[in-house]
MARVEXSE-348967 format. One record per residue (C-alpha): x negated, y, z; residue in three letters. Coordinates in steps of 0.2 Angstrom, whole numbers. Each point is the difference from the previous one (the first is absolute). Example, Ala and Ser with C-alpha at 12.3 -4.5 7.8 and 13.67 -1.06 7.14 Angstrom:
# MARVEXSE-348967
+-------+-------+-------+------+
|    c1 |    c2 |    c3 | code |
+-------+-------+-------+------+
|   -62 |   -22 |    39 |  ALA |
|    -6 |    17 |    -3 |  SER |
+-------+-------+-------+------+
# end
This chain:
# MARVEXSE-348967
+-------+-------+-------+------+
|    c1 |    c2 |    c3 | code |
+-------+-------+-------+------+
|   -39 |     9 |   100 |  MET |
|     5 |    13 |    13 |  THR |
|    18 |     1 |     5 |  PRO |
|     9 |    15 |    -7 |  ARG |
|    17 |     7 |     3 |  LYS |
|     9 |     9 |   -15 |  ALA |
|    18 |     2 |     5 |  GLY |
|     5 |    15 |    -9 |  CYS |
|    19 |     1 |    -2 |  ARG |
|     8 |     0 |   -17 |  CYS |
|     5 |    19 |     0 |  ALA |
|    19 |     2 |    -2 |  ALA |
|     5 |    11 |   -14 |  ARG |
|   -12 |    12 |     5 |  ALA |
|   -17 |    -8 |    -5 |  ALA |
|   -11 |   -14 |    -4 |  ALA |
|   -19 |    -2 |    -2 |  LEU |
|    -4 |   -17 |    -7 |  LEU |
|   -17 |    -8 |     3 |  ALA |
|   -10 |   -15 |    -2 |  PRO |
|     9 |   -16 |     3 |  ALA |
|    -6 |   -18 |     0 |  LEU |
|     5 |   -17 |    -5 |  ALA |
|    -5 |   -19 |     0 |  ALA |
|     0 |    -6 |   -18 |  CYS |
|    -6 |   -18 |     0 |  GLY |
|   -16 |    -7 |    -8 |  ALA |
|   -14 |    11 |    -4 |  GLY |
|     3 |    11 |    13 |  GLU |
|   -14 |    12 |     6 |  LEU |
|    -8 |    -4 |    16 |  ASP |
|    -8 |    16 |     8 |  PRO |
|    -6 |    -9 |    16 |  GLY |
|     7 |    -7 |    16 |  PRO |
|    14 |     8 |    10 |  LEU |
|    -3 |     7 |    16 |  HIS |
|     5 |   -11 |    14 |  GLY |
|    18 |     1 |     7 |  PRO |
|     3 |    11 |    16 |  GLY |
|    -9 |    16 |    -4 |  ALA |
|    19 |     7 |    -4 |  ALA |
|    16 |    -9 |    -1 |  PRO |
|     7 |    -3 |   -17 |  LEU |
|    18 |     4 |    -4 |  GLU |
|    12 |    -7 |   -14 |  ARG |
|    18 |     4 |    -3 |  PRO |
|     5 |   -17 |     8 |  ASP |
|   -12 |     2 |    16 |  THR |
|    10 |     0 |    15 |  ARG |
|     1 |    17 |     9 |  ASP |
|    -9 |     8 |   -14 |  THR |
|    -1 |    19 |    -1 |  ARG |
|     2 |     1 |   -18 |  LEU |
|    14 |    10 |    -6 |  GLU |
|     5 |   -11 |   -14 |  TYR |
|     2 |   -17 |     7 |  ARG |
|    11 |   -15 |     2 |  PHE |
|    12 |    -1 |    15 |  ASP |
|    -3 |   -12 |    14 |  PRO |
|    15 |    -9 |    -4 |  GLU |
|    -4 |    -3 |   -18 |  ASP |
|    -2 |   -18 |    -7 |  ALA |
|   -16 |     4 |   -11 |  ILE |
|    -3 |   -12 |   -15 |  GLU |
|   -14 |     0 |   -12 |  THR |
|    -1 |    -3 |   -19 |  PHE |
|   -16 |    -3 |   -10 |  ALA |
|    -3 |     7 |   -17 |  SER |
|    -2 |   -13 |   -14 |  ALA |
|   -19 |     4 |    -1 |  SER |
|    -2 |    -3 |    18 |  GLY |
|    -8 |    17 |     2 |  SER |
|    14 |     9 |     9 |  PHE |
|    12 |    -4 |    15 |  LEU |
|    16 |    10 |     1 |  ILE |
|     8 |     2 |    18 |  HIS |
|    19 |     2 |     1 |  PHE |
|    16 |    -1 |    10 |  ALA |
|    18 |    -5 |    -6 |  ARG |
|     9 |     8 |    13 |  GLU |
|     0 |    17 |     9 |  GLY |
|    -6 |    17 |    -4 |  ARG |
|   -15 |    -7 |    -9 |  ASN |
|     9 |   -13 |   -10 |  ALA |
|    -4 |    -1 |   -19 |  VAL |
|    14 |    -1 |   -13 |  PRO |
|     8 |   -17 |     2 |  ASP |
|     3 |    -4 |   -20 |  ALA |
|    -8 |   -17 |    -4 |  ASP |
|     6 |    -1 |   -19 |  ALA |
|   -13 |   -15 |    -3 |  ASP |
|     6 |    -9 |    16 |  ALA |
|   -17 |    -4 |     6 |  THR |
|     4 |     5 |    18 |  GLY |
|   -11 |    15 |    -1 |  ILE |
|     8 |    17 |    -3 |  PRO |
|    -4 |     7 |   -17 |  ASP |
|    -6 |    16 |     6 |  PHE |
|   -14 |   -10 |    10 |  VAL |
|    -4 |   -10 |   -16 |  GLU |
|    -1 |    16 |    -9 |  GLU |
|   -12 |     8 |    11 |  VAL |
|   -12 |   -14 |     0 |  ALA |
|     1 |    -2 |   -18 |  ALA |
|    -4 |    18 |    -4 |  ILE |
|   -15 |    -1 |    13 |  TYR |
|    -7 |   -15 |   -11 |  ASP |
|     3 |    10 |   -16 |  GLU |
|    -9 |    15 |     6 |  VAL |
|   -16 |    -8 |     7 |  ILE |
|    -2 |   -10 |   -17 |  VAL |
|     1 |    16 |    -9 |  HIS |
|   -13 |     9 |    11 |  TYR |
|   -12 |   -15 |     2 |  ARG |
|     1 |    -8 |   -17 |  ASP |
|     5 |    14 |   -12 |  VAL |
|    -8 |    15 |     7 |  LEU |
|   -15 |   -10 |     8 |  GLY |
|     1 |     8 |    18 |  PHE |
|    -7 |    -9 |    14 |  ARG |
|    13 |   -10 |    10 |  PRO |
|     2 |     5 |    19 |  PRO |
|    -5 |   -12 |    14 |  ARG |
|    12 |   -10 |    11 |  SER |
|     3 |     3 |    18 |  ASP |
|    -4 |   -17 |     5 |  GLU |
|   -11 |     4 |    14 |  GLY |
|    12 |    12 |    10 |  LEU |
|     8 |    -6 |    16 |  SER |
|    18 |     6 |    -6 |  ASP |
|     0 |    -2 |   -19 |  ASN |
|    17 |    -6 |    -4 |  GLY |
|    -4 |   -18 |     1 |  GLY |
|   -14 |    -2 |   -12 |  ASP |
|   -12 |     9 |   -12 |  GLY |
|    14 |     5 |   -14 |  ARG |
|     4 |    18 |    -1 |  PHE |
|    15 |     4 |    10 |  ASP |
|    16 |    10 |    -5 |  VAL |
|    13 |     3 |    13 |  TYR |
|    17 |     5 |    -5 |  LEU |
|     9 |    12 |    13 |  VAL |
|    12 |    14 |     0 |  ASP |
|    -8 |    17 |    -2 |  PHE |
|    17 |     9 |     4 |  THR |
|    -1 |    10 |   -16 |  GLY |
|   -15 |    10 |     6 |  VAL |
|   -13 |    -9 |   -10 |  GLY |
|    -3 |   -15 |   -11 |  ASP |
|   -16 |    -7 |     5 |  GLY |
|   -17 |     2 |     9 |  VAL |
|   -15 |   -10 |     0 |  PHE |
|   -11 |    -2 |    16 |  ARG |
|   -17 |    -5 |     3 |  THR |
|    -5 |   -13 |    14 |  ASP |
|   -19 |     0 |    -1 |  ALA |
|   -15 |     6 |   -10 |  CYS |
|   -17 |    -7 |    -4 |  ALA |
|   -15 |     0 |    11 |  VAL |
|   -15 |     8 |    -7 |  GLY |
|     5 |    16 |    -7 |  GLY |
|    11 |    -6 |   -14 |  LYS |
|    17 |     8 |    -1 |  ASP |
|     9 |   -16 |    -4 |  LEU |
|    15 |    -4 |     9 |  CYS |
|    15 |   -13 |     1 |  ILE |
|    18 |     3 |     5 |  GLY |
|    18 |    -3 |    -5 |  PHE |
|    15 |     7 |    -9 |  MET |
|    17 |     5 |     8 |  THR |
|    13 |     3 |   -13 |  GLN |
|    19 |     5 |    -1 |  GLU |
|    11 |   -14 |     3 |  ASN |
|    14 |     4 |   -12 |  ASP |
|    -1 |    18 |    -7 |  TYR |
|    18 |     4 |     4 |  ARG |
|     4 |    18 |    -3 |  ASP |
|   -17 |     3 |    -8 |  TYR |
|    -2 |     9 |   -17 |  ASP |
|    -8 |   -14 |    -9 |  TYR |
|    10 |    -6 |   -15 |  PRO |
|    -2 |   -19 |     5 |  SER |
|    -9 |   -10 |    14 |  THR |
|   -11 |    -7 |   -14 |  ARG |
|    -5 |    17 |    -5 |  THR |
|    -4 |     4 |    19 |  ALA |
|    -9 |   -16 |     3 |  ASN |
|   -10 |     3 |   -16 |  ARG |
|    -5 |    17 |     5 |  ILE |
|    -5 |    -4 |    18 |  LEU |
|    -8 |   -17 |    -4 |  GLY |
|   -12 |     8 |   -14 |  SER |
|    -4 |    16 |     9 |  HIS |
|    -3 |    -7 |    17 |  GLU |
|    -9 |   -16 |    -6 |  LEU |
|   -13 |    11 |   -10 |  PHE |
|    -4 |     9 |    17 |  HIS |
|    -4 |   -18 |     5 |  ALA |
|   -11 |    -1 |   -15 |  VAL |
|    -9 |    17 |     5 |  GLN |
|    -3 |    -7 |    16 |  ALA |
|   -11 |   -14 |    -7 |  ALA |
|   -12 |    15 |    -5 |  TYR |
|     2 |    14 |    12 |  ASP |
|    14 |     7 |    11 |  THR |
|    -7 |    17 |     4 |  GLU |
|     0 |    10 |   -17 |  GLN |
|    15 |    12 |     4 |  GLY |
|    18 |     1 |    -7 |  THR |
|    -4 |     6 |   -18 |  VAL |
|    -9 |   -15 |    -4 |  LEU |
|    10 |   -12 |    10 |  SER |
|    17 |     6 |    -5 |  GLU |
|    -4 |     6 |   -18 |  GLY |
|    -7 |   -17 |    -4 |  THR |
|    14 |    -8 |     8 |  ALA |
|    13 |     9 |   -10 |  VAL |
|   -11 |    -3 |   -16 |  TRP |
|     0 |   -19 |     4 |  ALA |
|    19 |    -1 |     2 |  THR |
|     1 |     8 |   -18 |  GLU |
|   -12 |   -13 |    -7 |  SER |
|     9 |   -14 |     8 |  PHE |
|    17 |     5 |    -6 |  ASP |
|     2 |    16 |   -11 |  PRO |
|    19 |    -2 |     1 |  SER |
|     0 |     5 |    18 |  LEU |
|    -5 |    17 |    -4 |  GLU |
|    -5 |     5 |    17 |  ASP |
|   -16 |     7 |    -9 |  PHE |
|    11 |    12 |   -10 |  GLU |
|     9 |     6 |    15 |  GLY |
|   -15 |     3 |    11 |  PHE |
|   -13 |     8 |   -12 |  ILE |
|    10 |    16 |     1 |  ASP |
|    -9 |     3 |    17 |  GLY |
|   -16 |     2 |   -10 |  TYR |
|     7 |     9 |   -15 |  LEU |
|     8 |    13 |    11 |  ALA |
|   -16 |     3 |    10 |  ASN |
|   -14 |    -1 |   -13 |  THR |
|    -8 |    15 |     8 |  ASP |
|    -4 |   -11 |    15 |  ARG |
|   -17 |    -8 |     2 |  SER |
|     2 |   -19 |    -6 |  LEU |
|    -8 |    -6 |    17 |  ASP |
|    10 |    10 |    12 |  VAL |
|    16 |    -8 |     6 |  PRO |
|    14 |    12 |     4 |  MET |
|     4 |     3 |    19 |  THR |
|    17 |    -1 |     8 |  GLY |
|    12 |   -15 |     1 |  PRO |
|     2 |    -4 |   -19 |  VAL |
|   -16 |    -1 |   -11 |  ASP |
|     7 |    -1 |   -17 |  VAL |
|   -17 |     5 |    -7 |  PHE |
|    -8 |   -16 |     6 |  SER |
|    13 |   -11 |    -8 |  TYR |
|     0 |    11 |   -16 |  GLY |
|   -18 |    -2 |    -2 |  SER |
|     4 |   -16 |    -8 |  ALA |
|    -1 |     9 |   -16 |  LEU |
|   -19 |     3 |     1 |  PHE |
|    -2 |   -19 |     2 |  PHE |
|    11 |    -3 |   -14 |  GLN |
|   -11 |    12 |   -10 |  PHE |
|   -15 |   -10 |     5 |  LEU |
|     6 |   -16 |    -6 |  GLU |
|     7 |     6 |   -16 |  GLU |
|   -15 |    11 |    -5 |  ARG |
|   -14 |   -11 |     6 |  TYR |
|     7 |   -17 |    -1 |  GLY |
|     8 |   -14 |     9 |  ASP |
|    -9 |    -3 |    17 |  GLY |
|    -5 |    18 |     3 |  THR |
|    11 |     1 |    16 |  VAL |
|    -8 |   -17 |     6 |  ARG |
|   -17 |     6 |    -3 |  SER |
|     3 |    15 |    11 |  LEU |
|     6 |   -11 |    14 |  TRP |
|   -15 |   -12 |    -2 |  GLU |
|   -11 |    16 |     3 |  ARG |
|     8 |     5 |    16 |  VAL |
|    -3 |   -15 |    10 |  GLU |
|   -12 |     3 |    14 |  ASP |
|   -17 |    -4 |    -6 |  GLY |
|     4 |     1 |   -19 |  ALA |
|   -15 |     7 |    -9 |  GLY |
|   -10 |     1 |    16 |  GLY |
|    12 |    13 |     8 |  GLU |
|     5 |    -3 |    17 |  ALA |
|    17 |     8 |    -1 |  ASP |
|     4 |     6 |   -19 |  PRO |
|    14 |    12 |    -2 |  VAL |
|    11 |    -2 |   -16 |  TRP |
|    -1 |    18 |    -5 |  PHE |
|   -19 |     0 |     0 |  GLU |
|     0 |   -17 |   -10 |  GLN |
|    10 |     7 |   -15 |  LEU |
|   -15 |     9 |    -8 |  ASP |
|   -12 |   -16 |     0 |  PRO |
|    14 |   -12 |    -5 |  LEU |
|     5 |    12 |   -15 |  LEU |
|   -19 |     1 |    -4 |  SER |
|    -3 |   -18 |     0 |  SER |
|    17 |    -5 |    -9 |  ARG |
|     2 |    14 |   -13 |  ALA |
|   -16 |    10 |     1 |  GLN |
|    10 |    16 |     5 |  THR |
|     2 |    10 |    16 |  THR |
|    14 |     3 |    12 |  PHE |
|     0 |    19 |    -6 |  GLY |
|     3 |    -6 |   -18 |  GLU |
|    13 |   -13 |     5 |  ALA |
|     9 |    12 |    11 |  PHE |
|     1 |    13 |   -15 |  VAL |
|     7 |   -14 |   -11 |  GLU |
|    12 |    -5 |    13 |  PHE |
|     6 |    18 |     2 |  ALA |
|     3 |     0 |   -19 |  ALA |
|     9 |   -16 |     0 |  TRP |
|    12 |     6 |    13 |  ASN |
|     6 |    15 |   -12 |  LEU |
|     5 |   -14 |   -12 |  LEU |
|    14 |    -8 |    11 |  THR |
|    19 |     1 |     1 |  GLY |
|     8 |     8 |   -16 |  SER |
|   -17 |     5 |    -6 |  PHE |
|    -7 |   -18 |     1 |  ALA |
|   -13 |    -6 |   -13 |  ASP |
|    -5 |   -18 |     2 |  PRO |
|   -13 |     3 |   -13 |  GLU |
|   -10 |    12 |    12 |  ARG |
|     7 |    -4 |    17 |  SER |
|     9 |   -13 |    10 |  TYR |
|     9 |   -15 |    -9 |  ALA |
|    16 |     4 |     9 |  HIS |
|    -1 |    19 |     3 |  GLY |
|    17 |     2 |    -7 |  ASP |
|     7 |    -8 |    16 |  GLY |
|    -8 |    12 |    12 |  TYR |
|     8 |    15 |     7 |  ARG |
|   -13 |    12 |    -7 |  GLY |
|   -10 |    15 |     5 |  LEU |
|     7 |    16 |     8 |  ARG |
|   -10 |    15 |    -9 |  LEU |
|    -1 |    16 |     8 |  GLU |
|     8 |    13 |   -12 |  ASP |
|    -9 |    16 |    -1 |  VAL |
|     0 |    15 |   -13 |  ALA |
|   -13 |     6 |   -11 |  ALA |
|   -11 |     9 |     2 |  PRO |
|    -3 |    -9 |    16 |  HIS |
|   -14 |     3 |    13 |  ALA |
|     3 |    -9 |    17 |  GLY |
|   -11 |    -6 |    14 |  ARG |
|    -2 |   -18 |     3 |  LEU |
|    -6 |   -12 |    13 |  ARG |
|    -6 |   -17 |    -8 |  VAL |
|    -4 |   -13 |    12 |  PHE |
|   -12 |   -15 |    -4 |  HIS |
|     8 |   -14 |   -11 |  ALA |
|    15 |    10 |    -4 |  SER |
|     9 |     8 |   -15 |  ALA |
|    12 |    15 |    -2 |  GLN |
|    11 |     1 |   -16 |  TYR |
|     7 |    16 |    -7 |  PHE |
|    12 |     4 |   -14 |  ARG |
|     1 |    16 |   -10 |  VAL |
|    11 |     5 |   -15 |  ARG |
|   -11 |     8 |   -14 |  PRO |
|    12 |    15 |    -2 |  GLY |
|    -5 |     3 |   -18 |  GLY |
|   -19 |    -3 |     2 |  ARG |
|    -7 |   -10 |   -14 |  ALA |
|   -15 |    -6 |    10 |  THR |
|    -3 |    -1 |    19 |  MET |
|   -14 |    -5 |    12 |  THR |
|    -3 |    -1 |    18 |  ALA |
|   -15 |     2 |    12 |  ALA |
|    -4 |    -2 |    18 |  LEU |
|    -8 |    17 |     6 |  ALA |
|   -11 |     2 |    16 |  ALA |
|    -7 |    16 |     7 |  PRO |
|   -18 |     4 |    -6 |  ALA |
|    -6 |    -2 |    18 |  ASP |
|     8 |   -17 |     2 |  ASP |
|    -1 |    -9 |   -16 |  PRO |
|     2 |   -17 |     8 |  ALA |
|    18 |     2 |     2 |  GLN |
|     2 |    -8 |   -17 |  ALA |
|   -13 |   -13 |     2 |  ASP |
|     5 |   -18 |    -3 |  GLY |
|    17 |     5 |    -8 |  LEU |
|     6 |    -5 |   -17 |  THR |
|    13 |     8 |   -11 |  LEU |
|    12 |   -10 |   -11 |  LEU |
|    12 |     9 |   -12 |  LEU |
|    14 |    -7 |   -12 |  ALA |
|    13 |     7 |   -10 |  ALA |
|    18 |    -8 |    -1 |  ARG |
|    10 |     0 |   -16 |  ARG |
|    16 |   -10 |    -2 |  GLY |
|     0 |    -8 |    17 |  GLY |
|   -18 |    -7 |    -2 |  ALA |
|   -17 |     6 |     5 |  TYR |
|   -13 |     2 |   -13 |  GLY |
|   -19 |    -3 |     3 |  GLU |
|    -6 |     3 |    18 |  ILE |
|   -15 |    11 |    -2 |  VAL |
|   -13 |     1 |    13 |  ARG |
|   -10 |    16 |     3 |  ALA |
|   -18 |    -2 |    -1 |  ARG |
|    -3 |    13 |    14 |  ASP |
|    15 |     3 |    10 |  ALA |
|    -8 |    17 |     6 |  ALA |
|    -2 |     5 |   -18 |  ALA |
|    17 |    -4 |    -6 |  GLY |
|     7 |   -13 |   -12 |  ALA |
|     0 |     1 |   -19 |  GLU |
|    16 |     8 |    -5 |  PRO |
|    14 |   -12 |    -2 |  VAL |
|    12 |     2 |   -15 |  ASP |
|    17 |     4 |     8 |  THR |
|     9 |     8 |   -15 |  ALA |
|    17 |    -9 |     1 |  GLY |
|    -4 |    -8 |    16 |  ALA |
|    14 |    -1 |    14 |  GLU |
|   -14 |     1 |    14 |  ASP |
|   -18 |    -2 |     5 |  LEU |
|    -5 |   -11 |    13 |  ALA |
|   -15 |     4 |    10 |  VAL |
|    -8 |   -13 |    12 |  ILE |
|   -13 |     5 |    14 |  VAL |
|    -9 |   -15 |     5 |  VAL |
|   -13 |    -2 |    14 |  ASN |
|    -9 |   -17 |    -3 |  GLY |
|   -12 |     3 |    15 |  LEU |
|     1 |   -14 |    14 |  GLN |
|    -4 |    13 |    14 |  GLU |
|    -4 |    17 |     6 |  GLY |
|    10 |    16 |     3 |  ALA |
|    14 |     5 |   -11 |  SER |
|    -3 |    11 |   -15 |  ARG |
|    10 |    17 |    -1 |  LYS |
|    -2 |     7 |   -18 |  PRO |
|    14 |    11 |    -8 |  THR |
|     8 |    -9 |   -15 |  LEU |
|     1 |    11 |   -15 |  CYS |
|    13 |    -5 |   -14 |  ILE |
|     4 |    10 |   -16 |  GLY |
|    -6 |     6 |   -16 |  ALA |
|   -19 |     1 |    -2 |  ALA |
|     0 |    18 |     4 |  ASP |
|    11 |    -2 |    15 |  GLU |
|   -11 |   -14 |     7 |  VAL |
|   -15 |    11 |    -3 |  ALA |
|     7 |    14 |    10 |  ALA |
|     5 |   -11 |    14 |  CYS |
|   -17 |    -7 |     1 |  ARG |
|    -8 |    16 |     1 |  ALA |
|    11 |     7 |    13 |  SER |
|    -4 |   -14 |    11 |  VAL |
|   -18 |    -1 |    -3 |  GLU |
|    -1 |    18 |     4 |  GLU |
|     9 |    -3 |    17 |  GLY |
|    16 |     8 |    -4 |  ALA |
|    10 |   -15 |     7 |  GLY |
|    13 |   -11 |    -9 |  ASP |
|     2 |    12 |   -14 |  ALA |
|    19 |    -1 |     3 |  GLY |
|    12 |   -14 |     3 |  GLY |
|    -4 |   -15 |    11 |  GLY |
|    -4 |     0 |    18 |  GLY |
|    -9 |    -8 |    15 |  ASP |
|    13 |   -13 |     5 |  ALA |
|    -4 |   -13 |   -14 |  PRO |
|     6 |   -17 |    -3 |  PRO |
|    -8 |   -13 |    12 |  GLY |
|    -4 |    12 |    14 |  ALA |
|     9 |   -11 |    12 |  GLY |
|   -14 |   -13 |    -2 |  GLN |
|   -10 |     9 |    14 |  GLY |
|   -18 |    -2 |     3 |  GLY |
|   -13 |    14 |     6 |  ASP |
|    -4 |    11 |   -15 |  GLU |
|    11 |    -9 |   -11 |  GLY |
|    -8 |   -17 |     1 |  CYS |
|    13 |   -14 |    -2 |  GLY |
|    -2 |    -9 |    17 |  CYS |
|    -3 |   -17 |    -4 |  ARG |
|    10 |   -12 |    10 |  ALA |
|   -11 |   -13 |     8 |  GLY |
|     5 |   -18 |     4 |  PRO |
|    13 |    -1 |    13 |  ARG |
|    -1 |   -11 |    15 |  PRO |
|    11 |   -15 |     3 |  GLY |
|     4 |   -14 |   -12 |  GLY |
|    17 |     0 |    -9 |  GLY |
|    10 |    16 |    -2 |  ARG |
|    18 |     2 |    -6 |  HIS |
|     9 |    -9 |   -14 |  ALA |
|    12 |     7 |   -13 |  LEU |
|    12 |    12 |    10 |  GLY |
|    17 |     5 |    -6 |  ALA |
|    -5 |    18 |    -4 |  ALA |
|   -13 |    -5 |   -13 |  LEU |
|    10 |   -15 |    -6 |  LEU |
|    14 |    12 |    -4 |  ALA |
|   -12 |    12 |    -9 |  LEU |
|    -6 |   -14 |   -11 |  ALA |
|    17 |    -8 |    -4 |  LEU |
|     7 |    17 |    -3 |  GLY |
|   -13 |     6 |   -12 |  ARG |
|    -2 |   -16 |   -12 |  ARG |
|     1 |     1 |   -18 |  ARG |
|     3 |   -18 |    -7 |  ARG |
|   -11 |    -7 |   -14 |  ARG |
|    12 |   -15 |     0 |  GLY |
|     3 |   -15 |    11 |  ALA |
|   -11 |   -15 |     1 |  ALA |
+-------+-------+-------+------+
# end
């Protein structure tokens, strides 16, 4: 392995971009090859003297260690000073209860990921010159002074082109003045999220934040649904469905990557247990004969082999499932626990509607219109006669809502020709979903026409004849901030450097503040 620095700080209340983490998990570990010899770069840990790490023990700290019951984890802590852990010792073992809790949670988490979900356990750091004392995964409990709660750092990565790395976890020592309801909740969130980054690192560390953060949030939900971090974070996706699935947000807080956990939950519920694991198996360097597979490009062959379907078809179904969340949840047609999700934000428009869109690849836009006395309604995606490709690859879905529930979600056979009229007599509103199931290419810029059949026909004729938007709408559509030349969603490539940020206070507050409980465990 070649040594690698990865010391991104846990952003304060402004930001966090979590990324692959690693852990030593005992017997049966993956061995990707020898470590690179020491000396190529100095390794640093929170207890290294004169370390440059921001979150670290103080030189005067008396550092102790405690091994988890499984022997897979080693917890480093101090009893005095600013890094002191809570001193309560209710079981009179001589070890603070907080430390024992951290160790027990990490043991519980790895059993779930390895033995229940079937993921490959990570490799130990046995060969490193500074490895915390032995090959066990090290968790250092230090004070983050309220500006973060944990960070994973990588020490080294594999020789031979494999993006496999090893490292350690630095975690908040007491959560004093944090928003968590209890230290147990905090430790279960940190342990499950960060250890899944360790699991990811046994496959590949350079897949970008959508896969790394999205599947880490999904994994926490799988480990302990009562934590409900998942429910808090997925609004980051549901509020930005017009963004390409594989394009992380820019800026200090990438709520979209965390919220994309919803897509991975969809994959697991719709296509069966093990689907997310199969995706990670496909991205390891060399898998399927590819030198460096990319997760987004592996979705189509994965779905083809697993369910004889395509990404495009799956994404259209995903868009339909997302309509049936929150107060419109329907476990027979969508997520098993969709009633605990915040739900979509549909854009309200008035019929007849004609508005120009900009629809990026792997994205969806949702509209809601009141029938206004129309017994039936339809919709179409119109494009100028000299540029019909603006509607190519797009799908239209329509559903009428009555009595607080959506009826059948109707799919237009040809989005450009328009959908079959939907019965809207007595309906409160009609939902119209525009889906781009393509995985690449320039954004599409059709005009969305909604109304009675004759209104939609007039809208289409106007656009096809080059008369513009036929009224309504505009050229500043949802998702325009995604960027990219000529409307292409710029796919974010792998970012250099090993581990990145852990759960920051801003994202944590978002999650805690938006939870809807399904009941405590």
